[in-house]
N, CA, C and O atoms as a CHARMM CRD file, in Angstrom:
* protein
*
  276
    1    1 MET  N    103.89200  21.31500  62.89400 PROA 1      0.00000
    2    1 MET  CA   103.61300  19.97700  63.30100 PROA 1      0.00000
    3    1 MET  C    102.84500  19.21000  62.26900 PROA 1      0.00000
    4    1 MET  O    103.15300  18.04600  62.01500 PROA 1      0.00000
    5    2 ALA  N    101.84100  19.82900  61.65500 PROA 2      0.00000
    6    2 ALA  CA   101.00000  19.19600  60.63700 PROA 2      0.00000
    7    2 ALA  C    101.83100  18.82500  59.43100 PROA 2      0.00000
    8    2 ALA  O    101.63500  17.76000  58.84600 PROA 2      0.00000
    9    3 LEU  N    102.72500  19.65700  59.06400 PROA 3      0.00000
   10    3 LEU  CA   103.57300  19.46600  57.88000 PROA 3      0.00000
   11    3 LEU  C    104.51100  18.28500  58.14900 PROA 3      0.00000
   12    3 LEU  O    104.78300  17.52100  57.22300 PROA 3      0.00000
   13    4 SER  N    105.01200  18.10300  59.35700 PROA 4      0.00000
   14    4 SER  CA   105.86800  17.04600  59.72000 PROA 4      0.00000
   15    4 SER  C    105.11800  15.69000  59.71100 PROA 4      0.00000
   16    4 SER  O    105.64100  14.66400  59.27700 PROA 4      0.00000
   17    5 VAL  N    103.89600  15.74100  60.20100 PROA 5      0.00000
   18    5 VAL  CA   103.08900  14.50500  60.15200 PROA 5      0.00000
   19    5 VAL  C    102.82300  14.09300  58.69800 PROA 5      0.00000
   20    5 VAL  O    102.97400  12.92400  58.34500 PROA 5      0.00000
   21    6 LEU  N    102.41800  15.07900  57.84000 PROA 6      0.00000
   22    6 LEU  CA   102.18500  14.77700  56.45600 PROA 6      0.00000
   23    6 LEU  C    103.43800  14.25400  55.75700 PROA 6      0.00000
   24    6 LEU  O    103.36500  13.33600  54.93900 PROA 6      0.00000
   25    7 HSD  N    104.56700  14.83500  56.08100 PROA 7      0.00000
   26    7 HSD  CA   105.86800  14.34900  55.55400 PROA 7      0.00000
   27    7 HSD  C    106.12400  12.92200  55.96800 PROA 7      0.00000
   28    7 HSD  O    106.54800  12.10600  55.15000 PROA 7      0.00000
   29    8 LEU  N    105.86500  12.59300  57.26800 PROA 8      0.00000
   30    8 LEU  CA   106.02800  11.24500  57.75000 PROA 8      0.00000
   31    8 LEU  C    105.15400  10.25800  57.10700 PROA 8      0.00000
   32    8 LEU  O    105.60400   9.15600  56.79200 PROA 8      0.00000
   33    9 VAL  N    103.88800  10.59500  56.88400 PROA 9      0.00000
   34    9 VAL  CA   102.92700   9.74000  56.23600 PROA 9      0.00000
   35    9 VAL  C    103.34900   9.53500  54.75400 PROA 9      0.00000
   36    9 VAL  O    103.25600   8.40700  54.26900 PROA 9      0.00000
   37   10 LEU  N    103.78600  10.52800  54.05000 PROA 10     0.00000
   38   10 LEU  CA   104.21200  10.35500  52.66800 PROA 10     0.00000
   39   10 LEU  C    105.45100   9.54900  52.59500 PROA 10     0.00000
   40   10 LEU  O    105.61500   8.79600  51.63500 PROA 10     0.00000
   41   11 TRP  N    106.38100   9.65200  53.58000 PROA 11     0.00000
   42   11 TRP  CA   107.56700   8.87200  53.58100 PROA 11     0.00000
   43   11 TRP  C    107.25900   7.39200  53.85900 PROA 11     0.00000
   44   11 TRP  O    107.86600   6.50100  53.26600 PROA 11     0.00000
   45   12 ILE  N    106.27800   7.14100  54.79600 PROA 12     0.00000
   46   12 ILE  CA   105.94700   5.74400  55.12700 PROA 12     0.00000
   47   12 ILE  C    105.29900   5.05500  53.88100 PROA 12     0.00000
   48   12 ILE  O    105.58500   3.88700  53.61600 PROA 12     0.00000
   49   13 PHE  N    104.46600   5.74700  53.15100 PROA 13     0.00000
   50   13 PHE  CA   103.81600   5.13600  52.01200 PROA 13     0.00000
   51   13 PHE  C    104.78000   5.11000  50.83100 PROA 13     0.00000
   52   13 PHE  O    104.41500   4.51500  49.81700 PROA 13     0.00000
   53   14 GLY  N    105.99800   5.70700  50.86500 PROA 14     0.00000
   54   14 GLY  CA   106.89200   5.61400  49.84700 PROA 14     0.00000
   55   14 GLY  C    106.66900   6.62300  48.75400 PROA 14     0.00000
   56   14 GLY  O    107.14700   6.43400  47.63600 PROA 14     0.00000
   57   15 ILE  N    105.95800   7.68700  49.04300 PROA 15     0.00000
   58   15 ILE  CA   105.72000   8.69600  47.98800 PROA 15     0.00000
   59   15 ILE  C    106.80500   9.81900  48.16000 PROA 15     0.00000
   60   15 ILE  O    106.74600  10.61900  49.09400 PROA 15     0.00000
   61   16 ARG  N    107.71300   9.83500  47.29400 PROA 16     0.00000
   62   16 ARG  CA   108.76100  10.77000  47.35200 PROA 16     0.00000
   63   16 ARG  C    109.25100  11.09900  45.89300 PROA 16     0.00000
   64   16 ARG  O    109.07400  10.27700  44.99400 PROA 16     0.00000
   65   17 ASP  N    109.78600  12.14800  45.69400 PROA 17     0.00000
   66   17 ASP  CA   110.24400  12.62400  44.43700 PROA 17     0.00000
   67   17 ASP  C    109.12700  12.57500  43.40300 PROA 17     0.00000
   68   17 ASP  O    109.36000  12.21500  42.24900 PROA 17     0.00000
   69   18 HSD  N    107.92300  12.93600  43.81400 PROA 18     0.00000
   70   18 HSD  CA   106.76700  12.88900  42.95300 PROA 18     0.00000
   71   18 HSD  C    106.67700  14.20200  42.10700 PROA 18     0.00000
   72   18 HSD  O    106.02100  14.21200  41.06600 PROA 18     0.00000
   73   19 ALA  N    107.29900  15.24300  42.53200 PROA 19     0.00000
   74   19 ALA  CA   107.23100  16.52700  41.81800 PROA 19     0.00000
   75   19 ALA  C    108.66200  17.03400  41.63300 PROA 19     0.00000
   76   19 ALA  O    109.19000  17.67400  42.54200 PROA 19     0.00000
   77   20 PRO  N    109.32100  16.77100  40.47600 PROA 20     0.00000
   78   20 PRO  CA   110.64400  17.24200  40.26000 PROA 20     0.00000
   79   20 PRO  C    110.76600  18.76200  40.29900 PROA 20     0.00000
   80   20 PRO  O    109.94000  19.49500  39.75500 PROA 20     0.00000
   81   21 GLN  N    111.80600  19.19100  40.95100 PROA 21     0.00000
   82   21 GLN  CA   112.02800  20.64000  41.00700 PROA 21     0.00000
   83   21 GLN  C    113.11800  21.17000  40.04600 PROA 21     0.00000
   84   21 GLN  O    114.00600  20.41900  39.64200 PROA 21     0.00000
   85   22 ASP  N    113.04800  22.37300  39.71100 PROA 22     0.00000
   86   22 ASP  CA   114.06200  22.99900  38.85200 PROA 22     0.00000
   87   22 ASP  C    114.10100  22.37300  37.47800 PROA 22     0.00000
   88   22 ASP  O    115.15500  22.38200  36.84200 PROA 22     0.00000
   89   23 GLY  N    113.01400  21.83600  36.99600 PROA 23     0.00000
   90   23 GLY  CA   112.93900  21.23000  35.70100 PROA 23     0.00000
   91   23 GLY  C    113.67500  19.97900  35.53300 PROA 23     0.00000
   92   23 GLY  O    113.97400  19.60200  34.40000 PROA 23     0.00000
   93   24 ALA  N    114.00700  19.27100  36.62400 PROA 24     0.00000
   94   24 ALA  CA   114.83700  18.05600  36.57700 PROA 24     0.00000
   95   24 ALA  C    113.97500  16.81000  36.29500 PROA 24     0.00000
   96   24 ALA  O    113.81600  15.93500  37.14600 PROA 24     0.00000
   97   25 PHE  N    113.43700  16.76600  35.09100 PROA 25     0.00000
   98   25 PHE  CA   112.72100  15.53100  34.67100 PROA 25     0.00000
   99   25 PHE  C    113.71800  14.56500  34.12500 PROA 25     0.00000
  100   25 PHE  O    114.13100  14.66400  32.96900 PROA 25     0.00000
  101   26 GLY  N    114.10900  13.62300  34.95600 PROA 26     0.00000
  102   26 GLY  CA   115.14700  12.66600  34.53400 PROA 26     0.00000
  103   26 GLY  C    114.52800  11.60400  33.60000 PROA 26     0.00000
  104   26 GLY  O    113.38400  11.18500  33.77300 PROA 26     0.00000
  105   27 GLY  N    115.26900  11.22200  32.68200 PROA 27     0.00000
  106   27 GLY  CA   114.81000  10.16200  31.82000 PROA 27     0.00000
  107   27 GLY  C    115.24200   8.79800  32.26600 PROA 27     0.00000
  108   27 GLY  O    116.15300   8.71600  33.09000 PROA 27     0.00000
  109   28 GLY  N    114.69800   7.78100  31.81900 PROA 28     0.00000
  110   28 GLY  CA   115.08200   6.41300  32.20200 PROA 28     0.00000
  111   28 GLY  C    114.17900   5.90500  33.31800 PROA 28     0.00000
  112   28 GLY  O    113.21100   6.55600  33.71100 PROA 28     0.00000
  113   29 SER  N    114.51500   4.76300  33.79800 PROA 29     0.00000
  114   29 SER  CA   113.71900   4.11700  34.87100 PROA 29     0.00000
  115   29 SER  C    114.19200   4.62700  36.22700 PROA 29     0.00000
  116   29 SER  O    115.36200   4.90700  36.48500 PROA 29     0.00000
  117   30 HSD  N    113.19400   4.71500  37.03900 PROA 30     0.00000
  118   30 HSD  CA   113.45300   5.08800  38.43600 PROA 30     0.00000
  119   30 HSD  C    113.17000   3.95800  39.33200 PROA 30     0.00000
  120   30 HSD  O    112.07000   3.41200  39.24500 PROA 30     0.00000
  121   31 PRO  N    114.08700   3.52300  40.23200 PROA 31     0.00000
  122   31 PRO  CA   113.81400   2.39300  41.10000 PROA 31     0.00000
  123   31 PRO  C    112.58800   2.63200  41.94800 PROA 31     0.00000
  124   31 PRO  O    112.40500   3.75100  42.42800 PROA 31     0.00000
  125   32 SER  N    111.73200   1.63700  42.16100 PROA 32     0.00000
  126   32 SER  CA   110.57800   1.79200  42.93800 PROA 32     0.00000
  127   32 SER  C    110.95300   1.93900  44.41800 PROA 32     0.00000
  128   32 SER  O    111.90200   1.30100  44.87400 PROA 32     0.00000
  129   33 SER  N    110.23200   2.76300  45.16900 PROA 33     0.00000
  130   33 SER  CA   110.51400   2.99000  46.55400 PROA 33     0.00000
  131   33 SER  C    109.99700   1.77500  47.41100 PROA 33     0.00000
  132   33 SER  O    110.33300   1.67200  48.59100 PROA 33     0.00000
  133   34 PHE  N    109.21100   0.89800  46.82800 PROA 34     0.00000
  134   34 PHE  CA   108.67600  -0.22900  47.53100 PROA 34     0.00000
  135   34 PHE  C    109.57200  -1.45400  47.38800 PROA 34     0.00000
  136   34 PHE  O    109.35700  -2.46100  48.06300 PROA 34     0.00000
  137   35 SER  N    110.57700  -1.37600  46.51000 PROA 35     0.00000
  138   35 SER  CA   111.45400  -2.54300  46.35400 PROA 35     0.00000
  139   35 SER  C    112.46400  -2.51600  47.53100 PROA 35     0.00000
  140   35 SER  O    112.76200  -1.46200  48.09300 PROA 35     0.00000
  141   36 GLY  N    112.95900  -3.68200  47.86800 PROA 36     0.00000
  142   36 GLY  CA   114.01300  -3.79200  48.89200 PROA 36     0.00000
  143   36 GLY  C    113.40600  -4.50700  50.14000 PROA 36     0.00000
  144   36 GLY  O    112.35600  -5.14800  50.10800 PROA 36     0.00000
  145   37 THR  N    114.13600  -4.33400  51.17100 PROA 37     0.00000
  146   37 THR  CA   113.75600  -5.08900  52.37600 PROA 37     0.00000
  147   37 THR  C    112.74900  -4.37100  53.27200 PROA 37     0.00000
  148   37 THR  O    112.18800  -4.96600  54.19300 PROA 37     0.00000
  149   38 HSD  N    112.53600  -3.14100  53.00200 PROA 38     0.00000
  150   38 HSD  CA   111.64000  -2.31200  53.90700 PROA 38     0.00000
  151   38 HSD  C    110.12800  -2.38200  53.42700 PROA 38     0.00000
  152   38 HSD  O    109.26900  -1.79100  54.08200 PROA 38     0.00000
  153   39 SER  N    109.81500  -3.06800  52.34100 PROA 39     0.00000
  154   39 SER  CA   108.52200  -3.00900  51.85700 PROA 39     0.00000
  155   39 SER  C    107.46900  -3.56500  52.83300 PROA 39     0.00000
  156   39 SER  O    106.35300  -3.05100  52.90900 PROA 39     0.00000
  157   40 LEU  N    107.84000  -4.62500  53.58000 PROA 40     0.00000
  158   40 LEU  CA   106.95300  -5.23100  54.54700 PROA 40     0.00000
  159   40 LEU  C    106.70000  -4.25500  55.67800 PROA 40     0.00000
  160   40 LEU  O    105.57200  -4.10800  56.14900 PROA 40     0.00000
  161   41 MET  N    107.74600  -3.59800  56.10400 PROA 41     0.00000
  162   41 MET  CA   107.65100  -2.62200  57.21000 PROA 41     0.00000
  163   41 MET  C    106.79600  -1.45300  56.77700 PROA 41     0.00000
  164   41 MET  O    105.98500  -0.97700  57.57100 PROA 41     0.00000
  165   42 ARG  N    106.93600  -0.96800  55.55900 PROA 42     0.00000
  166   42 ARG  CA   106.13200   0.14100  55.15900 PROA 42     0.00000
  167   42 ARG  C    104.66300  -0.26200  54.97600 PROA 42     0.00000
  168   42 ARG  O    103.77000   0.55400  55.19900 PROA 42     0.00000
  169   43 LEU  N    104.41300  -1.48000  54.58300 PROA 43     0.00000
  170   43 LEU  CA   103.06200  -2.00300  54.46300 PROA 43     0.00000
  171   43 LEU  C    102.38700  -2.04200  55.83300 PROA 43     0.00000
  172   43 LEU  O    101.24300  -1.63200  56.03000 PROA 43     0.00000
  173   44 LEU  N    103.21700  -2.58900  56.80100 PROA 44     0.00000
  174   44 LEU  CA   102.66900  -2.74700  58.18900 PROA 44     0.00000
  175   44 LEU  C    102.42200  -1.28700  58.75000 PROA 44     0.00000
  176   44 LEU  O    101.39000  -1.04500  59.37500 PROA 44     0.00000
  177   45 ALA  N    103.34500  -0.35600  58.52900 PROA 45     0.00000
  178   45 ALA  CA   103.14300   0.97800  59.05900 PROA 45     0.00000
  179   45 ALA  C    101.94000   1.61200  58.42400 PROA 45     0.00000
  180   45 ALA  O    101.18800   2.30400  59.11000 PROA 45     0.00000
  181   46 ALA  N    101.72200   1.41000  57.14600 PROA 46     0.00000
  182   46 ALA  CA   100.57900   1.94600  56.44800 PROA 46     0.00000
  183   46 ALA  C     99.27800   1.39100  57.06000 PROA 46     0.00000
  184   46 ALA  O     98.32100   2.14000  57.25800 PROA 46     0.00000
  185   47 ALA  N     99.24400   0.09400  57.35500 PROA 47     0.00000
  186   47 ALA  CA    98.09500  -0.51100  57.97200 PROA 47     0.00000
  187   47 ALA  C     97.83200   0.01800  59.38200 PROA 47     0.00000
  188   47 ALA  O     96.69000   0.24900  59.78100 PROA 47     0.00000
  189   48 VAL  N     98.90000   0.19600  60.10100 PROA 48     0.00000
  190   48 VAL  CA    98.73000   0.82500  61.40500 PROA 48     0.00000
  191   48 VAL  C     98.15000   2.21900  61.40800 PROA 48     0.00000
  192   48 VAL  O     97.27900   2.56800  62.20500 PROA 48     0.00000
  193   49 ILE  N     98.66200   2.98800  60.49700 PROA 49     0.00000
  194   49 ILE  CA    98.22000   4.34100  60.32900 PROA 49     0.00000
  195   49 ILE  C     96.74900   4.36600  59.88900 PROA 49     0.00000
  196   49 ILE  O     95.97100   5.19100  60.36700 PROA 49     0.00000
  197   50 ALA  N     96.38200   3.48000  58.99800 PROA 50     0.00000
  198   50 ALA  CA    94.92600   3.40500  58.53700 PROA 50     0.00000
  199   50 ALA  C     94.03600   3.03600  59.64500 PROA 50     0.00000
  200   50 ALA  O     92.97600   3.63400  59.82800 PROA 50     0.00000
  201   51 VAL  N     94.46900   1.98300  60.45700 PROA 51     0.00000
  202   51 VAL  CA    93.61600   1.59900  61.64300 PROA 51     0.00000
  203   51 VAL  C     93.54200   2.76200  62.65200 PROA 51     0.00000
  204   51 VAL  O     92.48000   2.98300  63.23500 PROA 51     0.00000
  205   52 ALA  N     94.58000   3.47100  62.86400 PROA 52     0.00000
  206   52 ALA  CA    94.54700   4.50900  63.82400 PROA 52     0.00000
  207   52 ALA  C     93.60500   5.61700  63.40100 PROA 52     0.00000
  208   52 ALA  O     92.85200   6.13700  64.22400 PROA 52     0.00000
  209   53 PHE  N     93.63600   5.98500  62.13300 PROA 53     0.00000
  210   53 PHE  CA    92.76300   7.05700  61.62100 PROA 53     0.00000
  211   53 PHE  C     91.33200   6.55700  61.62100 PROA 53     0.00000
  212   53 PHE  O     90.43400   7.35100  61.90100 PROA 53     0.00000
  213   54 LEU  N     91.05200   5.26600  61.32100 PROA 54     0.00000
  214   54 LEU  CA    89.71600   4.76000  61.37300 PROA 54     0.00000
  215   54 LEU  C     89.15000   4.73800  62.78800 PROA 54     0.00000
  216   54 LEU  O     87.98700   5.07000  63.01800 PROA 54     0.00000
  217   55 SER  N     89.98100   4.35000  63.70700 PROA 55     0.00000
  218   55 SER  CA    89.55400   4.30300  65.14400 PROA 55     0.00000
  219   55 SER  C     89.30800   5.70300  65.68900 PROA 55     0.00000
  220   55 SER  O     88.40200   5.90900  66.49700 PROA 55     0.00000
  221   56 LEU  N     90.11200   6.66100  65.24900 PROA 56     0.00000
  222   56 LEU  CA    89.89200   8.02800  65.66300 PROA 56     0.00000
  223   56 LEU  C     88.60000   8.59900  65.08600 PROA 56     0.00000
  224   56 LEU  O     87.88600   9.35700  65.74300 PROA 56     0.00000
  225   57 ALA  N     88.32200   8.21800  63.85000 PROA 57     0.00000
  226   57 ALA  CA    87.02000   8.70500  63.24800 PROA 57     0.00000
  227   57 ALA  C     85.82100   8.08200  63.89200 PROA 57     0.00000
  228   57 ALA  O     84.80400   8.75800  64.04700 PROA 57     0.00000
  229   58 ILE  N     85.88300   6.78200  64.29100 PROA 58     0.00000
  230   58 ILE  CA    84.76300   6.15200  65.01200 PROA 58     0.00000
  231   58 ILE  C     84.61400   6.75200  66.38600 PROA 58     0.00000
  232   58 ILE  O     83.49300   6.95600  66.85000 PROA 58     0.00000
  233   59 TRP  N     85.74400   7.04700  67.06400 PROA 59     0.00000
  234   59 TRP  CA    85.68800   7.63400  68.38300 PROA 59     0.00000
  235   59 TRP  C     85.05700   9.01600  68.25900 PROA 59     0.00000
  236   59 TRP  O     84.21600   9.36700  69.08700 PROA 59     0.00000
  237   60 ALA  N     85.43200   9.82500  67.24500 PROA 60     0.00000
  238   60 ALA  CA    84.83100  11.13700  67.10000 PROA 60     0.00000
  239   60 ALA  C     83.34000  11.03900  66.81900 PROA 60     0.00000
  240   60 ALA  O     82.55100  11.81300  67.36200 PROA 60     0.00000
  241   61 ALA  N     82.94900  10.09100  65.97300 PROA 61     0.00000
  242   61 ALA  CA    81.50500   9.96600  65.68900 PROA 61     0.00000
  243   61 ALA  C     80.68900   9.57200  66.95200 PROA 61     0.00000
  244   61 ALA  O     79.59500  10.08600  67.18600 PROA 61     0.00000
  245   62 VAL  N     81.26400   8.63900  67.75700 PROA 62     0.00000
  246   62 VAL  CA    80.53300   8.29300  68.97800 PROA 62     0.00000
  247   62 VAL  C     80.53600   9.39400  69.98100 PROA 62     0.00000
  248   62 VAL  O     79.54400   9.55700  70.69100 PROA 62     0.00000
  249   63 TRP  N     81.56600  10.14800  70.08800 PROA 63     0.00000
  250   63 TRP  CA    81.64500  11.29800  71.02300 PROA 63     0.00000
  251   63 TRP  C     80.62700  12.35000  70.54000 PROA 63     0.00000
  252   63 TRP  O     79.88800  12.88200  71.36800 PROA 63     0.00000
  253   64 LEU  N     80.55900  12.66800  69.24200 PROA 64     0.00000
  254   64 LEU  CA    79.58900  13.58600  68.72500 PROA 64     0.00000
  255   64 LEU  C     78.14100  13.11400  68.97700 PROA 64     0.00000
  256   64 LEU  O     77.27000  13.89000  69.37100 PROA 64     0.00000
  257   65 ALA  N     77.93000  11.82500  68.73500 PROA 65     0.00000
  258   65 ALA  CA    76.57600  11.32500  68.99800 PROA 65     0.00000
  259   65 ALA  C     76.16100  11.43400  70.44900 PROA 65     0.00000
  260   65 ALA  O     75.00100  11.75700  70.70600 PROA 65     0.00000
  261   66 ILE  N     77.02800  11.18800  71.40900 PROA 66     0.00000
  262   66 ILE  CA    76.77200  11.34000  72.80200 PROA 66     0.00000
  263   66 ILE  C     76.48100  12.77700  73.12500 PROA 66     0.00000
  264   66 ILE  O     75.55900  13.06100  73.89000 PROA 66     0.00000
  265   67 LYS  N     77.26400  13.72300  72.54800 PROA 67     0.00000
  266   67 LYS  CA    77.09300  15.10600  72.85300 PROA 67     0.00000
  267   67 LYS  C     75.72200  15.67000  72.31100 PROA 67     0.00000
  268   67 LYS  O     75.12900  16.59600  72.86500 PROA 67     0.00000
  269   68 LEU  N     75.28200  15.03900  71.19900 PROA 68     0.00000
  270   68 LEU  CA    74.04600  15.52600  70.61200 PROA 68     0.00000
  271   68 LEU  C     72.79400  14.93300  71.25900 PROA 68     0.00000
  272   68 LEU  O     71.68300  15.39900  71.00500 PROA 68     0.00000
  273   69 LEU  N     72.97700  13.88300  72.11300 PROA 69     0.00000
  274   69 LEU  CA    71.79200  13.25300  72.74800 PROA 69     0.00000
  275   69 LEU  C     71.29500  14.12600  73.89500 PROA 69     0.00000
  276   69 LEU  O     70.31500  13.77900  74.55500 PROA 69     0.00000
């Protein structure tokens, strides 16, 4: 499950083909994964993920503070 979530986050941020396999270092330009019509959706999804992680961290900090009181 964790690997699937990591794969989804990397896909949303547009990080793919960052480590060529089998020595396939292609020459020339590579089209950016942020170009096209989906860049706004990826930006929105990245913002949603960031807000979700921040709210989870704040919730965990408050929960821990309540438990320690």
